[in-house]
N, C-alpha and C positions, 0 to 999 in steps of 0.2 A: 527941263533943266537937261537934257540929254544936245539939243541945239545949245546952249551956252559952252556943255562942253566943248561940243562940236569945232565950235566956234573958238573957242579958245586953243582947242591942240591944231587948231591950222593956222596959227602962226608961228611955232615951233618949226622947224625943219627938217621934220622927221619923217620916216616912210611911213604911206597908207596902213602898213600892217602895224606897227609900232604905234601909230595914232588910236586904231580901233581897238588895239593890247589895255589900252590908257583906261579903259570902260570896262575892266574885267573887276577890280574892288566894288565899283558901284553896283553890278549886276550881281557880283556873287552874296555881297552883306543882304541885298534884300531878298535874293533866294534863301540863304541862312536863315534871317529872321522870319521867314512868311512859313518855315516847317513847321513849326508850331508853337515858338517860343512867344511868339507875337497872340498867337489864342489864347495861349496860357494868360497872360498878360491881360488882355483883353476880357477874359471872362471874370478874373479877377477882382478887376478895377473898374473894368465898363469900358464903353465907348469912348464915350466922352473924355475920359478920365487918359485915355493913349491919344488917342486924335488928336489934342490940343496941344501935346509937347510934339508928336509928331509932325504939327505944322510948324512949330518953332523949329523945331530942327530943320527941316525943308528951307525954311526962310533964313536962317543963320546958316547952314550950307551955301546957298544961291548967294549970300551976299559975300562970304568966304574964297567960292570960287569967282565972283566977280573980279576981286583983286587980284588974279594972278596976272603975271608980266610974262611977256614973251621971251625972256630972257631967262625964266625960274626954271630951274631943273625939276624933274617929275618927282622923283621919290619924296625930297623935303619938304617940297612944299605945295606940289597939287596931290599927291597922293594921299595924305591926311584930309586934304580938304574933301575930295571922293570919298572915302571912308565916313567921314562924318554927314555928306549927303545923304551917304547910302543906308546910315544906319536909319533914317526918316520915312521912308516909303515902306518899308518892310517892318515898322515896328506897329502900324493901327490895322493892316489889316487880320483878318478873321474867317475861320472856316465854316 
C-alpha cells in the first residue's frame, strides 16, 4: 500500500517533505482505529466478520488509489482515497 502511494506521489512536482506529509492521514486513521475501537468491534462480531470487510476496504482503497492521475490535486482527489485505505488496516486489529 505504501509503495503504491509513494510511486503515485512521485509523479507530482512537490517537495519531499510535502510528499511525505501526504501519508499522515493514512497512518493517523490506522493508529486511531487501532487504539481500541477495532478491538471492541472484533470482540463483538468476531474476527471473520471484521477481517473480511477490512480486506474488501483494502482492495477498494488500492483500486481507488491506482486511478489517481499525476495532474490531480491532493485534497479533493487523493486525500479521501488515502483515508478510505487507512480505515481498512486499522479495523480488523485485535489487542
